[in-house]
N, CA, C and O of each residue as an XYZ file, in Angstrom:
844
protein
N     -43.191     -1.600    -11.854
C     -42.106     -1.444    -10.919
C     -41.140     -0.560    -11.864
O     -41.069     -0.740    -13.080
N     -40.445      0.365    -11.198
C     -39.397      1.373    -11.997
C     -38.039      0.733    -11.431
O     -37.818      0.608    -10.226
N     -37.219      0.370    -12.379
C     -35.929     -0.112    -12.042
C     -34.820      0.419    -13.049
O     -33.813     -0.225    -13.346
N     -35.148      1.717    -13.548
C     -34.489      2.279    -14.547
C     -32.995      2.730    -14.178
O     -32.162      3.064    -15.020
N     -32.792      2.693    -12.878
C     -31.385      2.992    -12.550
C     -30.602      1.705    -12.329
O     -29.428      1.768    -11.964
N     -31.211      0.540    -12.537
C     -30.455     -0.638    -12.352
C     -29.771     -1.233    -13.582
O     -30.452     -1.379    -14.597
N     -28.544     -1.573    -13.580
C     -27.793     -2.262    -14.609
C     -27.246     -3.544    -14.119
O     -26.368     -3.636    -13.261
N     -27.852     -4.570    -14.752
C     -27.401     -5.941    -14.387
C     -26.083     -6.142    -15.410
O     -26.144     -5.967    -16.627
N     -24.996     -6.506    -14.743
C     -23.717     -6.629    -15.471
C     -23.634     -8.135    -15.955
O     -23.423     -9.068    -15.181
N     -23.806     -8.259    -17.211
C     -23.790     -9.612    -17.856
C     -22.448     -9.906    -18.329
O     -21.853     -9.110    -19.055
N     -21.872    -11.159    -17.902
C     -20.617    -11.716    -18.266
C     -20.503    -12.874    -17.831
O     -20.883    -13.191    -16.704
N     -19.899    -13.770    -18.758
C     -19.954    -15.439    -18.486
C     -19.248    -15.603    -17.141
O     -19.679    -16.427    -16.335
N     -18.105    -14.798    -16.850
C     -17.245    -15.135    -15.723
C     -18.081    -14.834    -14.510
O     -18.030    -15.545    -13.506
N     -18.848    -13.780    -14.610
C     -19.605    -13.259    -13.405
C     -20.935    -14.325    -13.183
O     -21.341    -14.596    -12.053
N     -21.406    -14.755    -14.135
C     -22.539    -15.781    -14.140
C     -21.991    -17.094    -13.617
O     -22.700    -17.744    -12.849
N     -20.833    -17.528    -13.953
C     -20.036    -18.719    -13.555
C     -19.901    -18.691    -11.950
O     -20.399    -19.529    -11.197
N     -19.159    -17.610    -11.576
C     -18.773    -17.383    -10.223
C     -19.909    -17.142     -9.243
O     -19.875    -17.555     -8.084
N     -21.016    -16.385     -9.817
C     -22.201    -16.215     -8.997
C     -22.967    -17.525     -8.710
O     -23.561    -17.701     -7.646
N     -22.925    -18.468     -9.742
C     -23.503    -19.835     -9.423
C     -22.869    -20.526     -8.265
O     -23.518    -21.088     -7.383
N     -21.436    -20.450     -8.315
C     -20.693    -20.998     -7.291
C     -21.072    -20.416     -5.948
O     -21.254    -21.106     -4.945
N     -21.185    -19.023     -5.999
C     -21.461    -18.341     -4.755
C     -22.825    -18.675     -4.099
O     -22.953    -18.694     -2.875
N     -23.791    -18.926     -4.915
C     -25.118    -19.343     -4.484
C     -25.207    -20.636     -3.966
O     -26.156    -20.847     -3.210
N     -24.259    -21.755     -4.256
C     -24.274    -22.919     -3.842
C     -24.281    -23.068     -2.407
O     -23.430    -22.463     -1.756
N     -25.204    -23.856     -1.787
C     -25.018    -24.029     -0.311
C     -23.901    -24.837      0.051
O     -23.551    -24.836      1.231
N     -23.278    -25.539     -0.800
C     -21.971    -26.389     -0.485
C     -20.750    -25.652     -0.625
O     -19.661    -26.152     -0.342
N     -20.894    -24.442     -1.065
C     -19.565    -23.574     -1.043
C     -19.146    -23.128      0.406
O     -19.906    -22.474      1.120
N     -17.983    -23.494      0.765
C     -17.330    -23.213      2.112
C     -17.144    -21.687      2.330
O     -17.236    -20.877      1.409
N     -16.900    -21.387      3.498
C     -16.641    -19.862      3.843
C     -15.443    -19.340      3.186
O     -15.481    -18.221      2.675
N     -14.448    -20.009      3.157
C     -13.090    -19.585      2.509
C     -13.372    -19.337      0.972
O     -12.985    -18.290      0.451
N     -14.034    -20.283      0.261
C     -14.304    -20.045     -1.116
C     -15.424    -18.972     -1.399
O     -15.459    -18.315     -2.439
N     -16.266    -18.868     -0.452
C     -17.339    -17.885     -0.596
C     -16.668    -16.454     -0.572
O     -17.004    -15.556     -1.344
N     -15.680    -16.329      0.396
C     -15.027    -14.987      0.499
C     -14.209    -14.674     -0.790
O     -14.205    -13.548     -1.287
N     -13.524    -15.719     -1.298
C     -12.801    -15.656     -2.585
C     -13.824    -15.014     -3.654
O     -13.635    -13.939     -4.223
N     -14.862    -15.798     -3.818
C     -15.874    -15.351     -4.855
C     -16.495    -14.165     -4.791
O     -16.770    -13.566     -5.831
N     -16.812    -13.645     -3.523
C     -17.187    -12.270     -3.391
C     -16.260    -11.285     -3.802
O     -16.636    -10.315     -4.458
N     -14.965    -11.465     -3.440
C     -13.888    -10.653     -3.928
C     -13.692    -10.666     -5.436
O     -13.477     -9.611     -6.032
N     -13.758    -11.760     -6.027
C     -13.540    -11.887     -7.599
C     -14.694    -11.392     -8.364
O     -14.525    -10.814     -9.438
N     -15.943    -11.608     -7.825
C     -17.086    -10.925     -8.599
C     -16.948     -9.394     -8.331
O     -17.185     -8.624     -9.262
N     -16.621     -8.965     -7.252
C     -16.515     -7.487     -7.005
C     -15.505     -6.874     -7.977
O     -15.702     -5.792     -8.530
N     -14.438     -7.605     -8.152
C     -13.407     -7.095     -9.152
C     -14.028     -6.896    -10.380
O     -13.839     -5.810    -10.927
N     -14.777     -7.779    -10.959
C     -15.401     -7.773    -12.407
C     -16.493     -6.708    -12.465
O     -16.689     -6.068    -13.498
N     -17.255     -6.506    -11.267
C     -18.345     -5.444    -11.138
C     -17.697     -4.062    -11.088
O     -18.240     -3.108    -11.644
N     -16.537     -3.942    -10.427
C     -15.955     -2.698    -10.318
C     -15.453     -2.044    -11.616
O     -15.504     -0.835    -11.841
N     -14.980     -2.946    -12.414
C     -14.552     -2.625    -13.858
C     -15.815     -1.925    -14.508
O     -15.630     -0.844    -15.068
N     -17.039     -2.448    -14.472
C     -18.124     -1.857    -15.097
C     -18.609     -0.471    -14.355
O     -18.798      0.620    -14.893
N     -18.745     -0.792    -13.076
C     -19.316      0.345    -12.316
C     -18.562      1.607    -12.162
O     -19.103      2.609    -11.694
N     -17.244      1.584    -12.569
C     -16.408      2.937    -12.637
C     -16.400      3.390    -14.100
O     -15.494      4.153    -14.436
N     -17.263      3.027    -14.966
C     -16.953      3.537    -16.336
C     -17.270      4.992    -16.406
O     -16.996      5.526    -17.481
N     -17.803      5.756    -15.455
C     -18.116      7.079    -15.633
C     -17.068      7.910    -14.951
O     -17.170      9.136    -14.978
N     -16.012      7.290    -14.307
C     -14.980      8.096    -13.624
C     -14.154      8.817    -14.704
O     -13.760      8.277    -15.737
N     -13.925     10.160    -14.336
C     -13.285     11.038    -15.308
C     -11.758     11.217    -14.979
O     -11.351     11.585    -13.877
N     -11.001     10.933    -15.997
C      -9.460     11.109    -15.720
C      -9.083     12.426    -16.095
O      -9.899     13.183    -16.622
N      -7.818     12.783    -15.846
C      -7.199     14.103    -16.162
C      -5.793     13.719    -17.001
O      -5.035     12.778    -16.764
N      -5.693     14.616    -17.928
C      -4.569     14.356    -18.912
C      -3.284     14.698    -18.108
O      -3.203     15.707    -17.409
N      -2.342     13.839    -18.246
C      -0.927     13.941    -17.718
C       0.104     13.646    -18.606
O      -0.063     12.744    -19.427
N       1.201     14.308    -18.559
C       2.478     14.043    -19.409
C       3.259     13.128    -18.860
O       3.269     13.075    -17.631
N       4.035     12.262    -19.576
C       5.042     11.420    -18.949
C       5.801     10.816    -20.093
O       5.508     11.112    -21.252
N       6.675     10.060    -19.832
C       7.502      9.515    -20.900
C       7.338      7.933    -20.970
O       7.234      7.327    -19.904
N       7.313      7.294    -22.073
C       7.498      5.889    -22.119
C       8.984      5.608    -22.345
O       9.724      6.563    -22.581
N       9.455      4.406    -22.290
C      10.884      4.159    -22.657
C      11.412      4.727    -24.014
O      12.619      4.766    -24.256
N      10.536      5.130    -24.819
C      10.957      5.586    -26.121
C      10.565      7.117    -26.506
O      11.205      7.781    -27.320
N       9.555      7.526    -25.885
C       9.103      9.067    -26.045
C       8.187      9.584    -25.093
O       7.666      8.840    -24.263
N       7.920     10.949    -25.153
C       7.127     11.472    -24.353
C       5.731     11.388    -24.896
O       5.597     11.330    -26.118
N       4.590     11.374    -24.050
C       3.211     11.173    -24.401
C       2.422     11.700    -23.339
O       2.837     11.894    -22.196
N       1.138     11.950    -23.800
C      -0.008     12.428    -22.796
C      -0.974     11.321    -22.744
O      -1.090     10.591    -23.728
N      -1.663     11.134    -21.712
C      -2.873     10.171    -21.503
C      -3.489     10.512    -20.196
O      -2.998     11.210    -19.309
N      -4.663      9.899    -20.215
C      -5.610     10.337    -18.954
C      -5.347      9.233    -17.909
O      -5.114      8.056    -18.186
N      -5.420      9.802    -16.588
C      -5.311      9.069    -15.445
C      -6.354      9.440    -14.502
O      -6.587     10.638    -14.344
N      -7.019      8.552    -13.846
C      -7.994      8.993    -12.807
C      -7.289      9.243    -11.520
O      -6.219      8.676    -11.302
N      -7.851     10.105    -10.603
C      -7.323     10.240     -9.251
C      -7.920      9.225     -8.362
O      -9.073      9.330     -7.942
N      -7.072      8.163     -8.052
C      -7.625      7.084     -7.238
C      -7.984      7.519     -5.954
O      -8.908      6.966     -5.357
N      -7.225      8.644     -5.364
C      -7.547      9.099     -3.905
C      -8.741      9.868     -3.907
O      -9.175     10.283     -2.833
N      -9.336     10.116     -4.986
C     -10.687     10.804     -4.982
C     -11.945      9.970     -5.063
O     -13.092     10.415     -5.110
N     -11.524      8.523     -5.074
C     -12.604      7.525     -4.834
C     -12.723      7.044     -3.575
O     -11.700      6.767     -2.949
N     -13.867      6.885     -3.063
C     -14.013      6.350     -1.725
C     -14.983      5.004     -1.729
O     -16.170      5.060     -2.052
N     -14.388      3.930     -1.372
C     -15.230      2.689     -1.402
C     -15.960      2.694      0.197
O     -15.294      2.866      1.219
N     -17.183      2.510      0.185
C     -17.917      2.451      1.624
C     -18.662      1.216      1.707
O     -19.712      1.068      1.082
N     -18.178      0.340      2.436
C     -18.963     -0.920      2.599
C     -19.968     -0.665      3.771
O     -19.781     -0.067      4.830
N     -21.113     -1.300      3.275
C     -22.238     -1.279      4.431
C     -21.948     -2.373      5.339
O     -22.006     -3.527      4.914
N     -21.617     -2.113      6.635
C     -21.358     -3.217      7.703
C     -22.530     -4.117      7.877
O     -23.684     -3.690      7.893
N     -22.203     -5.413      8.012
C     -20.993     -5.898      8.008
C     -20.563     -6.607      6.625
O     -19.390     -6.651      6.254
N     -21.577     -7.125      5.947
C     -21.309     -7.965      4.885
C     -20.610     -7.077      3.699
O     -19.933     -7.696      2.878
N     -20.717     -5.897      3.590
C     -20.031     -5.039      2.731
C     -18.655     -5.150      2.724
O     -17.991     -4.992      1.700
N     -18.106     -5.457      3.990
C     -16.571     -5.566      4.052
C     -15.973     -6.500      3.169
O     -14.837     -6.330      2.728
N     -16.769     -7.597      2.853
C     -16.261     -8.605      1.985
C     -16.091     -8.148      0.498
O     -15.433     -8.877     -0.244
N     -16.573     -7.127      0.066
C     -16.373     -6.567     -1.169
C     -15.228     -5.581     -1.376
O     -14.752     -5.351     -2.488
N     -14.772     -4.961     -0.142
C     -13.790     -3.962     -0.260
C     -12.391     -4.355     -1.051
O     -11.921     -3.624     -1.923
N     -11.875     -5.418     -0.700
C     -10.562     -5.743     -1.341
C     -10.749     -6.015     -2.757
O      -9.794     -5.873     -3.522
N     -11.965     -6.418     -3.209
C     -12.136     -6.468     -4.732
C     -12.104     -5.023     -5.388
O     -11.565     -4.905     -6.488
N     -12.572     -4.092     -4.856
C     -12.517     -2.669     -5.280
C     -11.061     -2.208     -5.300
O     -10.575     -1.651     -6.284
N     -10.357     -2.470     -4.135
C      -9.012     -1.906     -3.988
C      -8.110     -2.642     -4.896
O      -7.084     -2.091     -5.294
N      -8.434     -3.928     -5.278
C      -7.602     -4.615     -6.239
C      -7.398     -3.807     -7.501
O      -6.304     -3.777     -8.065
N      -8.432     -3.169     -7.927
C      -8.417     -2.433     -9.076
C      -8.114     -0.856     -8.866
O      -7.597     -0.192     -9.764
N      -8.446     -0.348     -7.706
C      -8.086      1.066     -7.373
C      -7.449      1.119     -5.949
O      -8.042      1.471     -4.929
N      -6.275      0.753     -6.027
C      -5.462      0.417     -4.699
C      -5.382      1.642     -3.777
O      -5.357      1.521     -2.553
N      -5.340      2.947     -4.470
C      -5.138      4.212     -3.727
C      -6.519      4.748     -3.306
O      -6.550      5.888     -2.842
N      -7.606      4.086     -3.410
C      -8.912      4.552     -3.089
C      -9.108      4.587     -1.590
O      -8.695      3.644     -0.915
N      -9.733      5.651     -1.014
C     -10.021      5.676      0.392
C     -11.173      4.784      0.831
O     -12.061      4.459      0.042
N     -11.148      4.424      2.001
C     -12.188      3.416      2.586
C     -12.928      4.093      3.822
O     -12.374      4.436      4.866
N     -14.380      4.233      3.493
C     -15.169      4.791      4.613
C     -16.031      3.527      5.170
O     -15.934      2.449      4.585
N     -16.771      3.653      6.170
C     -17.667      2.697      6.763
C     -19.054      3.193      7.269
O     -19.114      4.160      8.028
N     -20.093      2.579      6.880
C     -21.295      2.873      7.384
C     -21.922      1.554      8.126
O     -21.882      0.457      7.569
N     -22.467      1.724      9.337
C     -23.133      0.645      9.923
C     -24.607      1.140     10.337
O     -24.878      2.194     10.913
N     -25.398      0.251      9.961
C     -26.859      0.445     10.378
C     -27.573     -0.662     11.012
O     -27.328     -1.793     10.593
N     -28.497     -0.497     12.047
C     -29.231     -1.430     12.568
C     -30.667     -0.950     12.671
O     -30.985      0.239     12.685
N     -31.544     -2.019     12.746
C     -33.115     -1.587     12.729
C     -33.522     -1.191     14.132
O     -33.338     -1.905     15.118
N     -34.126      0.077     14.144
C     -34.742      0.482     15.380
C     -35.874     -0.341     15.723
O     -36.756     -0.513     14.881
N     -35.953     -0.888     16.903
C     -36.988     -1.856     17.372
C     -38.440     -1.163     17.406
O     -39.449     -1.845     17.234
N     -38.494      0.078     17.611
C     -39.644      0.777     17.719
C     -40.279      1.218     16.356
O     -41.429      0.963     16.001
N     -39.365      1.901     15.672
C     -39.839      2.351     14.365
C     -39.578      1.459     13.135
O     -40.061      1.700     12.029
N     -38.752      0.377     13.417
C     -38.354     -0.689     12.361
C     -37.599     -0.055     11.232
O     -37.396     -0.708     10.208
N     -37.168      1.190     11.355
C     -36.348      1.837     10.335
C     -34.833      1.666     10.661
O     -34.425      1.427     11.798
N     -34.041      1.806      9.574
C     -32.636      1.552      9.681
C     -31.978      2.975     10.551
O     -32.259      4.143     10.284
N     -31.172      2.570     11.491
C     -30.592      3.636     12.318
C     -29.026      3.484     12.302
O     -28.491      2.439     12.672
N     -28.390      4.459     11.904
C     -26.927      4.553     11.819
C     -26.281      4.494     13.173
O     -26.491      5.376     14.005
N     -25.437      3.389     13.425
C     -24.797      3.286     14.693
C     -23.349      3.552     14.445
O     -22.595      3.596     15.417
N     -22.871      3.740     13.198
C     -21.447      3.902     12.931
C     -21.233      4.558     11.625
O     -21.880      4.078     10.694
N     -20.447      5.573     11.362
C     -20.228      6.211     10.169
C     -18.939      6.905     10.241
O     -18.732      7.733     11.128
N     -17.915      6.561      9.206
C     -16.722      7.229      9.189
C     -16.381      7.445      7.726
O     -16.184      6.521      6.938
N     -16.327      8.759      7.418
C     -16.062      9.072      6.013
C     -14.894     10.093      5.996
O     -14.535     10.600      7.059
N     -14.281     10.416      4.810
C     -13.240     11.413      4.697
C     -13.999     12.878      4.670
O     -15.090     13.036      4.123
N     -13.360     13.796      5.255
C     -14.019     15.120      5.216
C     -14.182     15.724      3.729
O     -13.497     15.328      2.786
N     -15.112     16.671      3.632
C     -15.303     17.364      2.278
C     -15.798     16.328      1.185
O     -15.274     16.191      0.079
N     -16.913     15.603      1.676
C     -17.388     14.632      0.920
C     -17.767     14.988     -0.586
O     -17.845     14.129     -1.464
N     -17.973     16.213     -0.770
C     -18.275     16.705     -2.210
C     -17.272     16.470     -3.173
O     -17.607     16.404     -4.355
N     -16.014     16.325     -2.826
C     -14.768     16.175     -3.654
C     -14.639     14.805     -4.160
O     -13.870     14.616     -5.102
N     -15.349     13.742     -3.612
C     -15.156     12.440     -3.926
C     -16.414     11.728     -4.729
O     -17.575     12.134     -4.798
N     -15.868     10.621     -5.277
C     -16.735      9.603     -5.951
C     -16.937      8.572     -4.985
O     -15.929      8.055     -4.503
N     -18.189      8.140     -4.577
C     -18.421      7.159     -3.587
C     -18.955      5.885     -4.227
O     -19.962      5.908     -4.934
N     -18.301      4.823     -3.984
C     -18.701      3.503     -4.503
C     -19.257      2.656     -3.073
O     -18.520      2.089     -2.266
N     -20.511      2.730     -3.020
C     -21.218      2.130     -1.904
C     -21.429      0.585     -2.202
O     -21.890      0.227     -3.286
N     -21.114     -0.230     -1.310
C     -21.019     -1.707     -1.611
C     -21.645     -2.491     -0.580
O     -21.406     -2.259      0.605
N     -22.505     -3.492     -0.982
C     -23.138     -4.378     -0.229
C     -23.505     -5.502     -1.071
O     -23.938     -5.332     -2.211
N     -23.347     -6.633     -0.551
C     -23.689     -7.900     -1.424
C     -25.058     -7.947     -1.711
O     -25.373     -8.381     -2.819
N     -26.030     -7.548     -0.853
C     -27.455     -7.858     -1.225
C     -28.126     -6.578     -1.098
O     -27.875     -5.740     -0.232
N     -29.183     -6.458     -2.215
C     -30.072     -5.410     -2.221
C     -31.311     -6.009     -2.070
O     -31.875     -6.470     -3.063
N     -31.850     -6.075     -0.901
C     -33.203     -6.664     -0.585
C     -34.451     -5.842     -0.588
O     -35.062     -5.626     -1.635
N     -34.839     -5.378      0.578
C     -35.935     -4.364      0.629
C     -35.512     -3.042      0.220
O     -36.382     -2.246     -0.134
N     -34.226     -2.682      0.220
C     -33.804     -1.420     -0.055
C     -33.676     -0.470      1.066
O     -33.142      0.626      0.895
N     -34.193     -0.886      2.323
C     -34.158      0.119      3.352
C     -32.853      0.582      3.835
O     -32.609      1.779      3.983
N     -31.896     -0.484      4.116
C     -30.639      0.025      4.474
C     -29.779      0.646      3.404
O     -28.918      1.457      3.744
N     -29.932      0.349      2.218
C     -29.188      0.914      1.016
C     -29.734      2.327      0.951
O     -28.948      3.268      0.834
N     -31.001      2.514      1.019
C     -31.606      3.942      0.875
C     -31.067      4.694      1.964
O     -30.602      5.808      1.727
N     -31.067      4.191      3.238
C     -30.728      5.062      4.360
C     -29.120      5.428      4.175
O     -28.748      6.580      4.400
N     -28.306      4.542      3.813
C     -26.896      4.693      3.480
C     -26.701      5.767      2.493
O     -25.931      6.705      2.694
N     -27.458      5.613      1.346
C     -27.230      6.782      0.441
C     -27.684      8.220      0.868
O     -27.062      9.241      0.573
N     -28.795      8.181      1.569
C     -29.257      9.389      2.100
C     -28.217     10.045      3.099
O     -27.989     11.255      3.110
N     -27.620      9.141      3.925
C     -26.561      9.465      4.944
C     -25.360     10.082      4.196
O     -24.790     11.077      4.644
N     -24.971      9.460      3.018
C     -23.915     10.086      2.190
C     -24.268     11.489      1.691
O     -23.459     12.414      1.765
N     -25.513     11.625      1.176
C     -25.938     12.860      0.682
C     -26.063     14.033      1.719
O     -25.893     15.217      1.429
N     -26.352     13.596      2.849
C     -26.422     14.605      4.085
C     -25.027     14.939      4.277
O     -24.799     16.101      4.617
N     -24.029     14.137      4.123
C     -22.602     14.706      4.346
C     -21.996     15.375      3.206
O     -20.858     15.839      3.276
N     -22.730     15.442      2.133
C     -22.322     16.316      0.961
C     -21.987     15.546     -0.145
O     -21.557     16.149     -1.129
N     -22.105     14.214     -0.188
C     -21.681     13.470     -1.293
C     -22.654     13.783     -2.479
O     -23.868     13.879     -2.299
N     -22.051     13.939     -3.713
C     -22.790     14.297     -4.805
C     -22.813     13.148     -5.951
O     -23.724     12.984     -6.763
N     -21.626     12.390     -5.848
C     -21.441     11.301     -6.898
C     -21.475      9.894     -6.102
O     -20.548      9.510     -5.389
N     -22.565      9.244     -6.304
C     -22.652      7.853     -5.560
C     -23.058      6.784     -6.580
O     -23.972      6.906     -7.396
N     -22.197      5.638     -6.415
C     -22.732      4.387     -7.252
C     -22.916      3.417     -6.218
O     -22.159      3.281     -5.257
N     -24.045      2.683     -6.467
C     -24.197      1.520     -5.689
C     -23.906      0.173     -6.259
O     -24.495     -0.160     -7.287
N     -23.045     -0.643     -5.683
C     -22.657     -1.930     -6.270
C     -23.064     -3.172     -5.277
O     -22.703     -3.282     -4.105
N     -23.884     -4.068     -5.997
C     -24.282     -5.138     -5.167
C     -24.023     -6.404     -5.959
O     -23.692     -6.299     -7.140
N     -24.162     -7.692     -5.344
C     -23.998     -8.813     -6.098
C     -25.358     -9.386     -6.549
O     -25.461     -9.897     -7.664
N     -26.459     -9.305     -5.655
C     -27.715     -9.774     -5.933
C     -28.691     -8.812     -5.482
O     -28.658     -8.294     -4.365
N     -29.673     -8.548     -6.482
C     -30.733     -7.467     -6.147
C     -32.096     -8.144     -6.284
O     -32.311     -9.014     -7.129
N     -33.027     -7.693     -5.392
C     -34.444     -8.049     -5.497
C     -35.289     -6.971     -6.109
O     -35.086     -5.819     -5.725
N     -36.206     -7.197     -7.011
C     -36.974     -6.310     -7.652
C     -37.541     -5.122     -6.798
O     -37.607     -3.964     -7.210
N     -37.977     -5.585     -5.451
C     -38.428     -4.615     -4.447
C     -37.446     -3.585     -4.117
O     -37.796     -2.406     -4.093
N     -36.140     -3.965     -3.840
C     -35.058     -3.096     -3.512
C     -34.676     -2.192     -4.616
O     -34.387     -1.018     -4.383
N     -34.663     -2.677     -5.786
C     -34.244     -1.938     -7.081
C     -35.143     -0.826     -7.203
O     -34.741      0.327     -7.362
N     -36.504     -1.189     -7.123
C     -37.579     -0.274     -7.325
C     -37.631      0.878     -6.314
O     -37.998      2.007     -6.640
N     -37.233      0.534     -5.025
C     -37.187      1.567     -4.070
C     -36.065      2.660     -4.142
O     -36.162      3.841     -3.809
N     -34.879      1.937     -4.701
C     -33.768      2.935     -4.706
C     -34.140      3.839     -6.007
O     -33.931      5.052     -5.998
N     -34.650      3.231     -7.018
C     -34.876      4.019     -8.242
C     -35.957      5.135     -7.996
O     -35.939      6.177     -8.652
N     -36.901      4.881     -7.028
C     -37.820      5.880     -6.550
C     -37.210      6.999     -5.627
O     -37.450      8.197     -5.773
N     -36.401      6.468     -4.669
C     -35.996      7.436     -3.658
C     -34.747      8.150     -4.039
O     -34.484      9.266     -3.591
N     -33.904      7.445     -4.944
C     -32.521      8.040     -5.317
C     -32.422      7.672     -6.783
O     -31.679      6.757     -7.137
N     -33.156      8.367     -7.649
C     -33.092      8.207     -9.023
C     -31.646      8.677     -9.708
O     -31.328      8.253    -10.819
N     -30.877      9.505     -9.021
C     -29.633      9.956     -9.390
C     -28.528      8.870     -9.198
O     -27.428      9.020     -9.730
N     -28.801      7.856     -8.490
C     -27.775      6.882     -7.990
C     -27.916      5.640     -8.911
O     -28.982      5.025     -8.900
N     -26.884      5.239     -9.715
C     -26.801      4.152    -10.625
C     -26.659      2.909     -9.756
O     -25.863      2.981     -8.820
N     -27.358      1.741     -9.958
C     -27.199      0.453     -9.285
C     -26.567     -0.413    -10.220
O     -27.086     -0.547    -11.328
N     -25.414     -1.082     -9.903
C     -24.840     -2.134    -10.716
C     -24.957     -3.498     -9.942
O     -24.472     -3.553     -8.812
N     -25.519     -4.508    -10.438
C     -25.866     -5.773     -9.862
C     -25.351     -6.934    -10.724
O     -25.281     -6.820    -11.948
N     -25.021     -7.965    -10.126
C     -24.581     -9.132    -10.868
C     -25.693     -9.898    -11.333
O     -25.629    -10.589    -12.349
N     -26.821     -9.782    -10.539
C     -28.160    -10.510    -10.988
C     -29.310     -9.875    -10.279
O     -29.237     -9.429     -9.134
N     -30.370     -9.862    -11.025
C     -31.625     -9.462    -10.447
C     -32.613    -10.539    -10.226
O     -33.265    -10.997    -11.164
N     -32.748    -10.972     -8.959
C     -33.450    -12.219     -8.664
C     -35.045    -11.907     -8.631
O     -35.586    -10.837     -8.909
N     -35.642    -13.098     -8.227
C     -37.213    -13.105     -8.619
C     -37.920    -12.224     -7.494
O     -38.667    -11.318     -7.866
N     -37.730    -12.435     -6.227
C     -38.582    -11.663     -5.265
C     -37.985    -11.923     -3.813
O     -37.095    -12.735     -3.561
N     -38.552    -11.195     -3.014
C     -38.264    -11.367     -1.512
C     -39.390    -12.420     -0.942
O     -40.530    -12.537     -1.393
N     -38.862    -13.102      0.063
C     -39.927    -14.087      0.678
C     -40.442    -13.256      1.935
O     -40.073    -12.106      2.174
N     -41.245    -13.907      2.625
C     -42.050    -13.266      3.802
C     -41.089    -12.763      4.849
O     -41.391    -11.845      5.610
N     -39.904    -13.393      4.873
C     -38.919    -12.718      5.870
C     -37.921    -11.655      5.370
O     -37.036    -11.166      6.072
N     -38.162    -11.349      4.066
C     -37.202    -10.228      3.486
C     -35.985    -10.866      2.922
O     -35.053    -10.108      2.654
N     -35.843    -12.149      2.696
C     -34.779    -12.803      2.171
C     -35.009    -12.985      0.578
O     -36.071    -13.394      0.110
N     -33.920    -12.640     -0.166
C     -33.988    -12.819     -1.676
C     -34.047    -14.209     -2.161
O     -33.329    -15.099     -1.703
N     -34.921    -14.380     -3.105
C     -35.086    -15.713     -3.710
C     -34.804    -15.606     -5.171
O     -35.344    -14.733     -5.851
N     -33.900    -16.549     -5.708
C     -33.330    -17.655     -5.025
C     -32.175    -17.190     -4.019
O     -31.862    -17.799     -2.996
N     -31.612    -16.038     -4.474
C     -30.661    -15.494     -3.554
C     -29.256    -16.378     -3.168
O     -28.802    -17.261     -3.895
N     -28.717    -15.990     -1.980
C     -27.380    -16.854     -1.682
C     -27.381    -16.927     -0.183
O     -26.341    -17.211      0.412
N     -28.502    -16.683      0.454
C     -28.622    -16.791      1.958
C     -28.049    -15.484      2.499
O     -27.837    -14.496      1.796
N     -27.821    -15.565      3.793
C     -27.336    -14.512      4.542
C     -25.849    -14.222      4.279
O     -25.044    -14.967      4.838
N     -25.373    -13.205      3.477
C     -23.981    -12.967      3.005
C     -23.101    -12.751      4.150
O     -21.979    -13.258      4.157
N     -23.514    -12.055      5.092
C     -22.756    -11.813      6.306
C     -22.255    -13.173      7.041
O     -21.091    -13.459      7.322
N     -23.380    -13.911      7.272
C     -23.182    -15.199      8.065
C     -22.176    -16.144      7.115
O     -21.353    -16.903      7.626
N     -22.327    -16.019      5.837
C     -21.527    -17.080      5.068
C     -20.083    -16.478      4.892
O     -19.127    -17.237      4.732
N     -19.939    -15.191      4.919
C     -18.670    -14.695      4.913
C     -17.846    -14.881      6.134
O     -16.639    -15.116      6.077
N     -18.494    -14.775      7.199
C     -17.815    -14.849      8.567
C     -18.031    -15.912      9.387
O     -17.628    -15.917     10.550
N     -18.708    -16.934      8.826
C     -18.841    -18.259      9.543
C     -19.850    -18.151     10.784
O     -19.680    -18.820     11.803
N     -20.802    -17.348     10.637
C     -21.660    -17.097     11.944
C     -23.073    -17.666     11.599
O     -24.093    -17.107     12.000
N     -23.093    -18.771     10.859
C     -24.323    -19.413     10.555
C     -25.012    -20.085     11.778
O     -26.085    -20.673     11.636
């Protein structure tokens, strides 16, 4: 299996909060808080390649120059619906980032992901896209989302998830080797229904109380 594009972000706080997120006894309110908190920690690592530009300003004591990123040139794109739970975590660190949306559903005949909704800023080539989805399972929706961004002109894409399966990581590495994957954990495998083991259940259902 090739997973050379995958980076598992190791940190005691992430490990701690992810264990709480996995726990079946964690209620919806706390689950949403944990998704946001882990996303904040993940975003810090996933944005390490952002390039700032040097600006001049004054401290209370003297003038100086330092580098600042253009927050408005970052677009966080949640994959609907579970990805919505990660948006606030990204915006907590990059409050002026733009927000796009992508929604996919499975075509009943072809069984392939089909986009039913997509809204992004124009001139996609200008931006860095942070594509967020709590789960990277088979990789089908993630791959389709990345392909959709590329078709619209996106050249800089980073995929951020909380839990990844080896099957999904391998698929993205094969189909989109230019897109880095940042995950809080690489789990063991998918079961016969496509759920990640040990996983954390259906992230969308746990986020929004639709179990």
